[in-house]
Backbone as CSV, one residue per row, in Angstrom:
resi,resn,N_x,N_y,N_z,CA_x,CA_y,CA_z,C_x,C_y,C_z
1,MET,15.043,-0.286,-10.275,13.973,0.098,-9.346,12.637,0.107,-10.089
2,LYS,11.648,-0.549,-9.506,10.315,-0.581,-10.092,9.530,0.659,-9.658
3,PHE,8.482,0.950,-10.412,7.627,2.094,-10.112,6.173,1.656,-10.003
4,GLY,5.514,2.195,-8.991,4.094,1.957,-8.818,3.360,3.268,-8.625
5,ILE,2.044,3.199,-8.777,1.186,4.358,-8.560,0.185,4.028,-7.460
6,HIS,0.090,4.949,-6.516,-0.892,4.845,-5.431,-1.937,5.928,-5.637
7,SER,-3.201,5.559,-5.523,-4.282,6.507,-5.774,-4.927,6.914,-4.446
8,PRO,-4.651,8.138,-3.958,-5.185,8.559,-2.661,-6.479,9.359,-2.761
9,SER,-7.043,9.458,-3.967,-8.187,10.343,-4.162,-9.113,9.771,-5.224
10,PHE,-10.398,10.122,-5.119,-11.389,9.701,-6.111,-12.009,10.903,-6.806
11,ILE,-11.206,11.943,-6.988,-11.645,13.110,-7.739,-11.214,12.936,-9.194
12,TYR,-12.200,12.811,-10.087,-11.940,12.602,-11.505,-12.861,13.494,-12.330
13,ASN,-12.460,13.688,-13.580,-13.310,14.435,-14.514,-14.281,13.471,-15.204
14,GLU,-14.970,12.697,-14.394,-15.945,11.731,-14.880,-17.185,11.813,-13.986
15,PRO,-18.386,11.683,-14.561,-19.594,11.705,-13.726,-19.683,10.522,-12.773
16,ASN,-19.100,9.386,-13.165,-19.073,8.187,-12.324,-17.639,7.960,-11.891
17,ILE,-17.384,7.997,-10.579,-15.996,7.933,-10.122,-15.340,6.597,-10.445
18,PHE,-16.138,5.530,-10.539,-15.518,4.261,-10.920,-14.985,4.330,-12.349
19,ASP,-15.703,4.992,-13.238,-15.207,5.150,-14.602,-13.864,5.874,-14.602
20,GLY,-13.711,6.834,-13.690,-12.464,7.570,-13.600,-11.308,6.700,-13.172
21,ILE,-11.506,5.902,-12.127,-10.386,5.089,-11.642,-10.120,3.912,-12.574
22,LYS,-11.152,3.395,-13.226,-10.934,2.324,-14.211,-10.078,2.833,-15.365
23,LYS,-10.406,4.003,-15.870,-9.634,4.603,-16.960,-8.184,4.823,-16.530
24,LYS,-7.999,5.255,-15.289,-6.655,5.527,-14.787,-5.835,4.251,-14.674
25,VAL,-6.392,3.194,-14.101,-5.605,1.984,-13.892,-5.270,1.311,-15.218
26,ILE,-6.155,1.387,-16.191,-5.855,0.830,-17.506,-4.703,1.605,-18.152
27,TRP,-4.720,2.929,-18.039,-3.632,3.755,-18.584,-2.318,3.406,-17.898
28,ILE,-2.336,3.264,-16.590,-1.126,2.954,-15.822,-0.557,1.609,-16.249
29,GLU,-1.405,0.621,-16.420,-0.933,-0.692,-16.855,-0.354,-0.615,-18.264
30,GLU,-1.043,0.065,-19.158,-0.574,0.172,-20.539,0.762,0.899,-20.647
31,HIS,1.062,1.764,-19.672,2.311,2.529,-19.712,3.419,1.914,-18.853
32,GLY,3.257,0.663,-18.484,4.373,-0.103,-17.951,4.662,0.023,-16.477
33,PHE,3.765,0.592,-15.690,3.975,0.612,-14.245,3.778,-0.793,-13.678
34,ASP,4.392,-1.049,-12.529,4.373,-2.398,-11.946,3.306,-2.594,-10.883
35,TRP,2.713,-1.515,-10.399,1.901,-1.613,-9.177,0.814,-0.555,-9.197
36,PHE,-0.357,-0.909,-8.678,-1.409,0.076,-8.454,-2.080,-0.245,-7.129
37,SER,-2.190,0.773,-6.265,-2.813,0.549,-4.959,-3.781,1.673,-4.632
38,VAL,-4.700,1.349,-3.722,-5.646,2.327,-3.195,-5.588,2.270,-1.672
39,MET,-6.041,3.350,-1.043,-6.099,3.365,0.414,-7.269,2.530,0.899
40,ASP,-7.127,1.940,2.063,-8.249,1.252,2.703,-8.778,2.145,3.822
41,HIS,-9.586,3.099,3.442,-10.258,3.976,4.393,-11.731,4.069,4.025
42,MET,-12.522,4.498,4.966,-13.948,4.685,4.724,-14.256,6.130,4.332
43,ILE,-13.388,7.045,4.777,-13.508,8.462,4.433,-12.120,8.978,4.061
44,GLN,-12.090,10.096,3.355,-10.810,10.691,2.973,-10.038,11.152,4.211
45,ILE,-8.708,10.986,4.177,-7.880,11.377,5.316,-7.319,12.777,5.079
46,PRO,-6.956,13.492,6.155,-6.644,14.925,6.054,-5.520,15.290,5.097
47,VAL,-4.508,14.454,4.951,-3.362,14.848,4.121,-3.663,14.796,2.625
48,HIS,-4.810,14.241,2.246,-5.111,14.093,0.821,-6.366,14.825,0.368
49,GLY,-7.179,15.294,1.306,-8.401,15.971,0.892,-9.335,16.203,2.062
50,LEU,-10.581,16.500,1.743,-11.607,16.776,2.749,-12.396,15.513,3.068
51,PRO,-12.854,15.369,4.311,-13.563,14.138,4.687,-14.856,13.931,3.915
52,GLU,-15.433,14.987,3.374,-16.695,14.870,2.647,-16.513,14.393,1.202
53,GLU,-15.280,14.270,0.740,-15.046,13.827,-0.632,-15.537,12.390,-0.834
54,PRO,-15.936,12.042,-2.053,-16.333,10.648,-2.319,-15.153,9.710,-2.116
55,PHE,-15.458,8.527,-1.568,-14.365,7.598,-1.259,-14.879,6.170,-1.377
56,MET,-14.225,5.363,-2.207,-14.682,4.007,-2.482,-14.018,2.993,-1.554
57,GLU,-14.764,1.949,-1.210,-14.237,0.865,-0.375,-13.228,0.071,-1.185
58,SER,-12.101,-0.277,-0.572,-10.937,-0.730,-1.324,-11.081,-2.118,-1.939
59,TRP,-11.553,-3.102,-1.177,-11.495,-4.478,-1.669,-12.552,-4.761,-2.719
60,THR,-13.741,-4.179,-2.594,-14.716,-4.330,-3.676,-14.211,-3.618,-4.930
61,LEU,-13.552,-2.485,-4.739,-12.993,-1.755,-5.880,-11.913,-2.575,-6.576
62,LEU,-10.992,-3.167,-5.811,-9.927,-3.968,-6.412,-10.489,-5.170,-7.169
63,SER,-11.590,-5.725,-6.682,-12.218,-6.840,-7.396,-12.654,-6.412,-8.788
64,ALA,-13.213,-5.203,-8.885,-13.632,-4.691,-10.190,-12.427,-4.374,-11.074
65,LEU,-11.380,-3.794,-10.491,-10.190,-3.439,-11.275,-9.434,-4.683,-11.739
66,ALA,-9.552,-5.768,-10.991,-8.852,-6.997,-11.381,-9.356,-7.548,-12.706
67,VAL,-10.619,-7.295,-13.043,-11.167,-7.862,-14.277,-10.992,-6.928,-15.479
68,VAL,-10.502,-5.720,-15.260,-10.237,-4.813,-16.395,-8.736,-4.632,-16.624
69,THR,-7.909,-5.368,-15.863,-6.457,-5.349,-16.031,-5.964,-6.780,-16.219
70,THR,-4.732,-6.909,-16.682,-4.201,-8.259,-16.933,-2.802,-8.486,-16.371
71,ARG,-2.055,-7.415,-16.096,-0.646,-7.571,-15.733,-0.265,-6.910,-14.424
72,ILE,-0.769,-5.732,-14.168,-0.300,-4.928,-13.047,-0.689,-5.559,-11.718
73,ARG,0.194,-5.409,-10.721,-0.107,-5.925,-9.381,-0.999,-4.937,-8.654
74,LEU,-1.990,-5.463,-7.939,-2.998,-4.658,-7.254,-2.894,-4.866,-5.751
75,SER,-3.158,-3.778,-4.986,-3.022,-3.895,-3.534,-3.746,-2.762,-2.828
76,THR,-3.863,-2.925,-1.520,-4.241,-1.836,-0.626,-2.980,-1.300,0.028
77,LEU,-3.011,-0.001,0.307,-1.856,0.613,0.978,-2.406,1.563,2.044
78,VAL,-2.680,1.056,3.219,-2.793,-0.351,3.568,-4.122,-0.594,4.285
79,THR,-4.503,-1.883,4.361,-5.708,-2.286,5.079,-5.459,-2.249,6.577
80,SER,-6.394,-1.683,7.308,-6.301,-1.701,8.762,-6.751,-3.060,9.298
81,THR,-5.974,-3.603,10.204,-6.316,-4.882,10.818,-7.712,-4.871,11.434
82,SER,-8.123,-3.722,11.952,-9.349,-3.653,12.746,-10.632,-3.572,11.922
83,TYR,-10.531,-3.359,10.610,-11.734,-3.103,9.829,-12.468,-4.371,9.412
84,ARG,-11.778,-5.509,9.424,-12.402,-6.774,9.029,-11.839,-7.903,9.876
85,ASN,-12.677,-8.850,10.200,-12.188,-10.062,10.843,-11.095,-10.667,9.957
86,PRO,-9.926,-11.004,10.502,-8.822,-11.454,9.646,-9.109,-12.755,8.892
87,ALA,-9.948,-13.624,9.445,-10.307,-14.838,8.706,-11.137,-14.479,7.476
88,LEU,-12.056,-13.530,7.627,-12.828,-13.052,6.481,-11.915,-12.367,5.466
89,LEU,-10.971,-11.565,5.942,-10.037,-10.904,5.050,-9.214,-11.927,4.275
90,ALA,-8.793,-13.000,4.928,-8.057,-14.067,4.243,-8.883,-14.646,3.107
91,LYS,-10.176,-14.837,3.350,-11.073,-15.373,2.328,-11.227,-14.377,1.175
92,MET,-11.413,-13.113,1.499,-11.576,-12.080,0.474,-10.350,-12.005,-0.438
93,VAL,-9.172,-11.976,0.153,-7.945,-11.834,-0.634,-7.692,-13.089,-1.462
94,ALA,-8.002,-14.265,-0.903,-7.860,-15.504,-1.675,-8.762,-15.479,-2.904
95,ASN,-10.002,-15.040,-2.734,-10.907,-14.931,-3.881,-10.363,-13.972,-4.930
96,LEU,-9.871,-12.834,-4.461,-9.369,-11.825,-5.386,-8.087,-12.290,-6.078
97,ASP,-7.302,-13.116,-5.413,-6.122,-13.676,-6.067,-6.538,-14.553,-7.243
98,LEU,-7.629,-15.272,-7.088,-8.153,-16.084,-8.185,-8.688,-15.202,-9.318
99,ILE,-9.461,-14.187,-8.950,-10.047,-13.294,-9.955,-8.957,-12.617,-10.783
100,SER,-7.887,-12.206,-10.108,-6.796,-11.469,-10.777,-5.748,-12.376,-11.397
101,LYS,-5.917,-13.696,-11.212,-4.933,-14.679,-11.700,-3.557,-14.453,-11.087
102,GLY,-3.567,-14.217,-9.760,-2.315,-14.168,-9.014,-1.612,-12.836,-9.006
103,ARG,-2.382,-11.734,-8.957,-1.766,-10.396,-9.002,-2.067,-9.571,-7.749
104,ILE,-2.430,-10.213,-6.656,-2.834,-9.487,-5.454,-1.735,-9.517,-4.399
105,THR,-1.490,-8.361,-3.816,-0.652,-8.239,-2.616,-1.541,-7.747,-1.481
106,LEU,-1.447,-8.385,-0.343,-2.167,-7.904,0.838,-1.313,-6.842,1.520
107,GLY,-1.711,-5.583,1.362,-1.081,-4.504,2.113,-1.852,-4.296,3.398
108,ILE,-1.185,-4.411,4.530,-1.883,-4.381,5.819,-1.082,-3.572,6.838
109,GLY,-1.788,-2.929,7.752,-1.136,-2.128,8.782,-1.937,-2.138,10.067
110,ALA,-1.406,-1.443,11.054,-1.993,-1.483,12.391,-3.203,-0.571,12.548
111,GLY,-3.380,0.400,11.638,-4.496,1.339,11.761,-4.116,2.535,12.628
112,TRP,-4.748,3.696,12.328,-4.354,4.899,13.072,-5.417,5.998,13.092
113,TYR,-6.334,6.042,12.115,-7.203,7.213,11.944,-8.412,7.096,12.874
114,GLU,-8.277,7.650,14.074,-9.273,7.445,15.119,-10.646,7.997,14.739
115,ASP,-10.703,9.134,14.055,-11.997,9.699,13.664,-12.806,8.711,12.829
116,GLU,-12.123,8.021,11.948,-12.787,7.032,11.098,-13.330,5.872,11.929
117,TYR,-12.547,5.413,12.885,-12.998,4.340,13.770,-14.280,4.755,14.495
118,LYS,-14.303,5.978,14.993,-15.472,6.461,15.727,-16.702,6.543,14.827
119,GLN,-16.530,7.076,13.614,-17.659,7.216,12.702,-18.280,5.871,12.350
120,TYR,-17.445,4.871,12.143,-17.924,3.574,11.675,-18.121,2.542,12.785
121,GLY,-17.869,2.942,14.014,-18.121,2.044,15.129,-17.098,0.949,15.316
122,PHE,-15.883,1.143,14.803,-14.811,0.173,15.002,-14.142,0.430,16.351
123,ASP,-13.720,-0.635,17.001,-12.983,-0.492,18.260,-11.582,0.029,17.968
124,PHE,-11.160,1.032,18.730,-9.850,1.642,18.529,-9.053,1.568,19.815
125,SER,-7.911,0.902,19.750,-7.013,0.845,20.899,-6.161,2.098,20.946
126,GLN,-6.117,2.749,22.084,-5.310,3.954,22.229,-3.818,3.643,22.306
127,GLN,-3.476,2.385,22.496,-2.084,1.992,22.631,-1.530,1.534,21.286
128,PRO,-0.617,2.311,20.675,-0.054,1.898,19.383,0.563,0.504,19.421
129,ALA,1.212,0.151,20.537,1.849,-1.167,20.625,0.809,-2.278,20.497
130,GLU,-0.337,-2.102,21.128,-1.376,-3.130,21.038,-1.872,-3.278,19.601
131,ARG,-1.988,-2.159,18.887,-2.439,-2.243,17.497,-1.432,-3.013,16.649
132,VAL,-0.135,-2.863,16.932,0.880,-3.613,16.196,0.833,-5.088,16.564
133,TYR,0.606,-5.401,17.843,0.496,-6.808,18.247,-0.699,-7.477,17.575
134,ARG,-1.806,-6.751,17.448,-2.984,-7.282,16.759,-2.661,-7.526,15.278
135,LEU,-1.889,-6.625,14.694,-1.475,-6.783,13.304,-0.717,-8.085,13.104
136,GLU,0.279,-8.327,13.924,1.073,-9.550,13.779,0.214,-10.789,13.989
137,ASP,-0.676,-10.732,14.971,-1.591,-11.842,15.241,-2.453,-12.131,14.010
138,ALA,-2.983,-11.074,13.414,-3.851,-11.232,12.245,-3.094,-11.842,11.068
139,VAL,-1.868,-11.389,10.816,-1.091,-11.906,9.697,-0.788,-13.392,9.881
140,LYS,-0.461,-13.786,11.083,-0.189,-15.203,11.345,-1.438,-16.047,11.067
141,LEU,-2.587,-15.558,11.488,-3.839,-16.273,11.228,-4.110,-16.380,9.732
142,ILE,-3.945,-15.280,9.023,-4.203,-15.259,7.580,-3.301,-16.257,6.858
143,LYS,-2.042,-16.326,7.231,-1.130,-17.279,6.602,-1.588,-18.716,6.833
144,GLU,-2.066,-19.004,8.033,-2.582,-20.347,8.309,-3.771,-20.660,7.404
145,MET,-4.674,-19.716,7.276,-5.850,-19.917,6.429,-5.447,-20.182,4.978
146,TRP,-4.431,-19.507,4.506,-4.010,-19.617,3.105,-3.236,-20.901,2.804
147,THR,-2.610,-21.504,3.813,-1.666,-22.595,3.540,-2.078,-23.949,4.115
148,GLN,-2.994,-23.978,5.088,-3.361,-25.237,5.732,-4.706,-25.752,5.202
149,GLU,-4.801,-27.080,5.099,-6.063,-27.676,4.639,-7.208,-27.302,5.560
150,ARG,-6.983,-27.445,6.838,-7.898,-26.943,7.885,-7.042,-26.187,8.889
151,ALA,-7.388,-24.949,9.141,-6.518,-24.084,9.933,-7.069,-23.893,11.340
152,THR,-6.188,-24.099,12.309,-6.490,-23.766,13.702,-5.415,-22.800,14.178
153,TYR,-5.853,-21.698,14.722,-4.914,-20.694,15.234,-5.521,-20.072,16.474
154,ARG,-4.743,-20.047,17.542,-5.199,-19.455,18.797,-4.193,-18.385,19.217
155,GLY,-4.483,-17.149,18.847,-3.628,-16.044,19.211,-4.205,-15.270,20.386
156,LYS,-3.542,-14.208,20.747,-4.015,-13.387,21.857,-5.286,-12.629,21.482
157,TYR,-5.387,-12.216,20.209,-6.504,-11.368,19.795,-7.473,-12.069,18.845
158,PHE,-6.992,-13.050,18.075,-7.825,-13.696,17.075,-7.660,-15.210,17.154
159,HIS,-8.716,-15.927,16.801,-8.593,-17.376,16.759,-9.529,-17.964,15.702
160,ILE,-9.148,-19.129,15.197,-9.979,-19.921,14.302,-9.860,-21.381,14.723
161,GLU,-10.855,-22.175,14.409,-10.855,-23.580,14.790,-11.181,-24.441,13.572
162,ASN,-10.202,-25.232,13.130,-10.429,-26.205,12.066,-11.099,-25.557,10.856
163,ALA,-10.652,-24.369,10.500,-11.327,-23.548,9.489,-10.914,-23.957,8.077
164,ILE,-11.912,-24.020,7.192,-11.687,-24.355,5.787,-11.680,-23.070,4.959
165,LEU,-10.650,-22.919,4.136,-10.627,-21.850,3.143,-10.341,-22.504,1.796
166,GLU,-11.355,-22.611,0.981,-11.230,-23.153,-0.366,-12.034,-22.285,-1.330
167,PRO,-11.521,-22.021,-2.512,-10.206,-22.431,-3.005,-9.087,-21.592,-2.407
168,LYS,-7.908,-22.175,-2.374,-6.736,-21.464,-1.894,-6.289,-20.412,-2.929
169,PRO,-5.478,-19.450,-2.497,-4.917,-18.488,-3.455,-4.072,-19.172,-4.520
170,ILE,-3.955,-18.531,-5.667,-3.103,-19.043,-6.743,-1.629,-18.944,-6.373
171,GLN,-1.219,-17.803,-5.808,0.194,-17.568,-5.509,0.650,-18.482,-4.374
172,LYS,1.833,-19.072,-4.550,2.364,-20.000,-3.570,3.686,-19.490,-3.013
173,PRO,3.933,-19.644,-1.708,3.044,-20.336,-0.765,1.773,-19.554,-0.417
174,HIS,1.778,-18.239,-0.723,0.599,-17.409,-0.488,0.845,-16.047,-1.127
175,PRO,-0.181,-15.211,-1.272,0.041,-13.858,-1.788,1.020,-13.083,-0.909
176,PRO,1.838,-12.225,-1.516,2.769,-11.427,-0.708,2.023,-10.564,0.304
177,ILE,2.658,-10.365,1.444,2.096,-9.530,2.504,3.009,-8.330,2.701
178,LEU,2.484,-7.165,2.382,3.189,-5.905,2.598,2.705,-5.300,3.903
179,ILE,3.636,-4.963,4.778,3.289,-4.343,6.057,3.707,-2.876,6.008
180,GLY,2.716,-2.013,6.211,2.962,-0.584,6.176,3.256,-0.028,7.554
181,GLY,4.255,0.836,7.635,4.604,1.453,8.909,6.096,1.453,9.122
182,ALA,6.566,2.435,9.906,8.011,2.627,10.057,8.486,2.568,11.502
183,GLY,7.621,2.165,12.431,8.043,2.102,13.828,9.223,1.157,14.000
184,GLU,10.319,1.660,14.547,11.556,0.889,14.550,11.541,-0.257,15.554
185,GLN,10.868,-0.097,16.682,10.903,-1.130,17.709,9.937,-2.272,17.433
186,LEU,8.720,-1.949,16.954,7.688,-2.976,16.813,7.301,-3.269,15.364
187,THR,6.988,-2.227,14.592,6.471,-2.484,13.246,7.520,-3.128,12.355
188,LEU,8.743,-2.609,12.350,9.776,-3.204,11.513,10.173,-4.592,12.021
189,ARG,10.037,-4.818,13.305,10.248,-6.179,13.817,9.164,-7.118,13.287
190,THR,7.932,-6.625,13.208,6.845,-7.426,12.657,7.096,-7.751,11.196
191,VAL,7.621,-6.780,10.439,7.985,-7.050,9.043,8.990,-8.194,8.976
192,ALA,10.010,-8.137,9.828,11.037,-9.177,9.830,10.451,-10.540,10.193
193,ARG,9.448,-10.553,11.033,8.858,-11.817,11.479,7.893,-12.420,10.461
194,VAL,7.004,-11.585,9.908,5.904,-12.163,9.124,5.654,-11.484,7.778
195,GLY,6.415,-10.436,7.424,6.140,-9.700,6.193,6.981,-10.167,5.016
196,ASN,6.463,-9.926,3.832,7.218,-10.144,2.594,7.708,-8.844,1.978
197,MET,7.062,-7.733,2.361,7.409,-6.413,1.833,7.237,-5.393,2.949
198,CYS,7.983,-4.306,2.882,7.804,-3.199,3.810,7.435,-1.956,3.013
199,ASN,6.807,-1.000,3.686,6.475,0.266,3.036,6.335,1.346,4.083
200,PHE,6.962,2.497,3.813,6.821,3.647,4.691,7.216,4.898,3.928
201,ILE,7.111,6.035,4.588,7.402,7.340,3.993,8.638,7.922,4.663
202,GLY,9.470,8.628,3.898,10.620,9.307,4.493,11.566,9.826,3.429
203,SER,12.485,10.683,3.837,13.529,11.163,2.935,14.481,10.007,2.629
204,PRO,15.308,10.126,1.597,16.272,9.050,1.306,17.149,8.680,2.498
205,ASP,17.603,9.665,3.257,18.434,9.360,4.429,17.623,8.633,5.500
206,GLU,16.382,9.072,5.712,15.522,8.405,6.694,15.213,6.980,6.271
207,VAL,14.940,6.807,5.000,14.630,5.481,4.466,15.828,4.540,4.637
208,LYS,17.006,5.021,4.317,18.204,4.197,4.471,18.377,3.739,5.914
209,LYS,18.125,4.642,6.860,18.234,4.289,8.285,17.198,3.221,8.666
210,LYS,15.973,3.368,8.158,14.929,2.383,8.460,15.299,1.012,7.903
211,PHE,15.888,0.984,6.709,16.311,-0.291,6.144,17.390,-0.939,7.008
212,GLU,18.274,-0.122,7.551,19.312,-0.664,8.440,18.698,-1.273,9.691
213,VAL,17.674,-0.601,10.233,16.982,-1.137,11.410,16.269,-2.444,11.058
214,LEU,15.622,-2.482,9.887,14.952,-3.707,9.447,15.956,-4.846,9.314
215,ASN,17.111,-4.552,8.776,18.153,-5.573,8.646,18.564,-6.115,10.008
216,GLN,18.678,-5.236,10.994,19.034,-5.673,12.350,17.969,-6.600,12.925
217,HIS,16.697,-6.263,12.691,15.618,-7.136,13.159,15.670,-8.492,12.447
218,CYS,15.995,-8.478,11.162,16.081,-9.730,10.418,17.177,-10.629,10.990
219,VAL,18.304,-10.040,11.346,19.382,-10.818,11.951,18.907,-11.461,13.252
220,LYS,18.210,-10.688,14.085,17.722,-11.210,15.368,16.668,-12.301,15.179
221,GLU,15.858,-12.172,14.123,14.776,-13.133,13.894,15.208,-14.307,13.018
222,GLY,16.478,-14.297,12.570,16.953,-15.370,11.708,16.338,-15.328,10.323
223,ARG,16.059,-14.127,9.838,15.399,-13.932,8.548,16.385,-13.325,7.553
224,ASP,16.313,-13.782,6.317,17.142,-13.211,5.268,16.561,-11.854,4.875
225,TYR,17.322,-10.801,5.114,16.884,-9.438,4.802,16.500,-9.283,3.335
226,ASN,17.203,-9.980,2.463,16.957,-9.845,1.029,15.688,-10.554,0.571
227,GLU,15.043,-11.295,1.465,13.748,-11.889,1.140,12.622,-10.850,1.183
228,ILE,12.882,-9.705,1.810,11.855,-8.686,2.005,12.012,-7.606,0.942
229,GLU,10.962,-7.389,0.169,11.011,-6.347,-0.854,10.844,-4.991,-0.186
230,ARG,11.752,-4.062,-0.513,11.791,-2.764,0.150,11.106,-1.715,-0.732
231,THR,9.948,-1.260,-0.298,9.186,-0.262,-1.044,8.959,0.956,-0.163
232,ILE,8.786,2.097,-0.811,8.422,3.306,-0.062,7.292,4.025,-0.802
233,LEU,6.607,4.888,-0.069,5.549,5.724,-0.619,6.045,7.163,-0.662
234,CYS,5.872,7.807,-1.802,6.351,9.178,-1.984,5.189,10.037,-2.473
235,ASN,4.747,11.003,-1.650,3.658,11.907,-2.012,4.233,13.056,-2.845
236,ILE,3.803,13.153,-4.110,4.457,14.102,-5.001,3.471,14.808,-5.929
237,LEU,3.907,15.973,-6.385,3.346,16.674,-7.534,4.526,17.067,-8.417
238,VAL,4.448,16.760,-9.698,5.555,17.039,-10.612,5.071,17.944,-11.734
239,ALA,5.915,18.892,-12.121,5.636,19.759,-13.265,6.878,19.839,-14.141
240,LYS,6.692,20.250,-15.379,7.802,20.270,-16.328,8.751,21.444,-16.124
241,ASP,8.279,22.485,-15.413,9.157,23.637,-15.147,8.750,24.294,-13.836
242,GLU,9.596,25.201,-13.349,9.405,25.829,-12.043,8.133,26.668,-11.973
243,SER,7.836,27.418,-13.013,6.658,28.288,-12.978,5.371,27.478,-12.918
244,THR,5.313,26.406,-13.681,4.125,25.540,-13.650,3.982,24.877,-12.286
245,LEU,5.102,24.463,-11.733,5.074,23.832,-10.409,4.579,24.815,-9.354
246,LYS,5.064,26.046,-9.387,4.638,27.054,-8.419,3.139,27.280,-8.495
247,SER,2.609,27.391,-9.686,1.176,27.585,-9.875,0.382,26.397,-9.357
248,LYS,0.891,25.223,-9.613,0.207,24.002,-9.182,0.165,23.899,-7.657
249,LEU,1.286,24.211,-7.015,1.357,24.118,-5.551,0.488,25.178,-4.878
250,GLU,0.346,26.335,-5.485,-0.520,27.382,-4.928,-1.979,26.942,-4.895
251,LYS,-2.370,26.137,-5.850,-3.751,25.655,-5.914,-3.981,24.428,-5.024
252,ALA,-2.927,23.686,-4.769,-3.055,22.447,-3.987,-2.933,22.761,-2.498
253,THR,-3.962,23.365,-1.949,-3.897,23.904,-0.585,-3.754,22.827,0.482
254,LEU,-4.206,21.607,0.218,-4.140,20.543,1.215,-2.936,19.627,1.015
255,PHE,-2.158,19.875,-0.013,-1.061,18.980,-0.362,0.034,18.991,0.697
256,LYS,0.411,17.793,1.145,1.497,17.622,2.113,2.505,16.636,1.527
257,GLY,3.335,17.124,0.629,4.301,16.239,-0.007,5.390,17.037,-0.684
258,ARG,5.985,16.464,-1.717,7.094,17.087,-2.418,6.636,17.642,-3.765
259,GLY,6.926,18.907,-4.018,6.743,19.493,-5.330,8.043,19.388,-6.101
260,LEU,7.996,18.815,-7.302,9.211,18.500,-8.040,9.102,18.920,-9.506
261,THR,10.219,19.339,-10.063,10.340,19.450,-11.511,10.875,18.113,-12.037
262,ILE,10.968,17.991,-13.333,11.491,16.744,-13.901,12.901,16.467,-13.389
263,GLU,13.737,17.501,-13.359,15.135,17.296,-12.952,15.256,16.959,-11.471
264,THR,14.501,17.665,-10.625,14.596,17.361,-9.186,13.966,16.003,-8.872
265,ALA,12.972,15.592,-9.666,12.386,14.262,-9.482,13.416,13.185,-9.795
266,LYS,14.137,13.335,-10.902,15.180,12.369,-11.257,16.230,12.276,-10.154
267,GLU,16.629,13.431,-9.625,17.644,13.452,-8.571,17.148,12.737,-7.315
268,LEU,15.894,13.027,-6.922,15.334,12.385,-5.731,15.215,10.878,-5.927
269,PHE,14.756,10.450,-7.068,14.568,9.023,-7.309,15.908,8.294,-7.337
270,ASN,16.931,8.942,-7.850,18.273,8.354,-7.795,18.734,8.152,-6.354
271,GLN,18.432,9.115,-5.498,18.800,9.007,-4.090,18.060,7.856,-3.418
272,TYR,16.781,7.690,-3.755,16.034,6.565,-3.189,16.607,5.232,-3.661
273,GLN,16.953,5.163,-4.929,17.531,3.925,-5.442,18.850,3.615,-4.732
274,SER,19.667,4.636,-4.510,20.944,4.448,-3.814,20.743,4.039,-2.364
275,ALA,19.610,4.452,-1.778,19.307,4.098,-0.385,18.829,2.659,-0.249
276,GLY,18.553,1.999,-1.377,18.144,0.604,-1.323,16.686,0.344,-1.643
277,VAL,15.988,1.364,-2.122,14.579,1.188,-2.472,14.470,0.314,-3.718
278,GLN,13.603,-0.696,-3.658,13.407,-1.594,-4.797,12.161,-1.254,-5.600
279,MET,11.179,-0.644,-4.939,10.016,-0.146,-5.668,9.569,1.175,-5.061
280,LEU,9.463,2.187,-5.922,9.011,3.512,-5.519,7.538,3.633,-5.891
281,ILE,6.683,3.774,-4.894,5.251,3.897,-5.120,4.889,5.376,-4.968
282,CYS,4.437,5.976,-6.055,4.179,7.410,-6.086,2.709,7.691,-5.840
283,SER,2.445,8.479,-4.829,1.084,8.917,-4.503,0.889,10.303,-5.096
284,ILE,-0.080,10.425,-6.000,-0.258,11.655,-6.770,-1.475,12.411,-6.257
285,TYR,-1.246,13.625,-5.819,-2.304,14.442,-5.221,-3.442,14.678,-6.222
286,GLN,-4.647,14.274,-5.845,-5.878,14.498,-6.606,-5.728,14.161,-8.094
287,ASN,-5.007,13.055,-8.349,-4.936,12.486,-9.699,-4.407,13.466,-10.750
288,ASP,-3.399,14.238,-10.380,-2.828,15.211,-11.299,-2.274,14.500,-12.539
289,GLU,-2.822,14.819,-13.694,-2.485,14.108,-14.928,-1.054,14.381,-15.387
290,GLU,-0.585,15.605,-15.236,0.774,15.922,-15.661,1.791,15.114,-14.870
291,THR,1.570,14.991,-13.558,2.488,14.200,-12.731,2.565,12.767,-13.235
292,LEU,1.422,12.183,-13.515,1.389,10.800,-13.993,2.111,10.653,-15.326
293,GLU,1.901,11.585,-16.234,2.542,11.514,-17.546,4.062,11.657,-17.439
294,VAL,4.510,12.569,-16.578,5.955,12.755,-16.400,6.584,11.515,-15.768
295,LEU,5.918,10.941,-14.781,6.434,9.732,-14.140,6.562,8.587,-15.126
296,SER,5.629,8.510,-16.055,5.687,7.459,-17.069,6.967,7.560,-17.880
297,GLU,7.442,8.757,-18.125,8.684,8.954,-18.876,9.914,8.728,-17.995
298,ILE,9.876,9.267,-16.769,11.043,9.172,-15.886,11.358,7.728,-15.523
299,LYS,10.340,6.927,-15.279,10.581,5.567,-14.813,11.417,4.745,-15.790
300,GLU,11.381,5.115,-17.059,12.152,4.361,-18.059,13.666,4.502,-17.815
301,LEU,14.061,5.544,-17.117,15.480,5.761,-16.837,16.010,4.832,-15.755
302,PHE,15.089,4.164,-15.015,15.505,3.361,-13.857,15.355,1.862,-14.083
303,LYS,15.115,1.474,-15.335,14.991,0.050,-15.621,16.352,-0.639,-15.561
């Protein structure tokens, strides 16, 4: 099982927040993690902090991180379909694939945070099903842009006509597409149709059930289930002992995740591996350094 780090916060002990995240991603790469991702939001979301906290735009940030790293895979977890025209997004990701020398994954989802849409003037569909249909439409368009010399796509929500995207991405046939979300009827069906990776949150038993549903969709769509990389997101705080963990959780008033000791973390990660998880992406509340250091040690047990 591979391990990745997801950064849900821009709170650092640095006067310049970019210096903080640059230092973090370099440390993560040097310590052998496989993945680093950031959220694609304009403001902080409730489960990770206060809306007034500083928050960096994801794709410009990843462009900067791509030139200070050499090995680790970079991604958004996840980009909302509604925040950028999908043809423009295809161009952005293709450029970043070149900058990173083939280390970009497009993490994309249907979008959900209505307050953010209102603040920034984005159109928000109240119907979750419509947002998922737009997601699938966008992914199909993006794939055409990445693989065709001149791309024409006429979907229900998006279209392009004889569009040129040059240079193409380095990764062939195209950069991997991770689809975030766990909806069993529509989102996991979309993964089976057009995704290369899935990602969602849940207990080991819940995750195992979702994988079974994804497999059923793959059978119906004529897709090889094993072609899809199975990843999950786990919101955690880890401490070396119970007393330290208790103190840490008392201070983390907004934390909505799992508080773990080293031993309970090992047990949980074993359960995820047994459930079929291929990459565990750990989201660390407000960049807790102890959690990151402990994870660096634990991950060696799962190689």
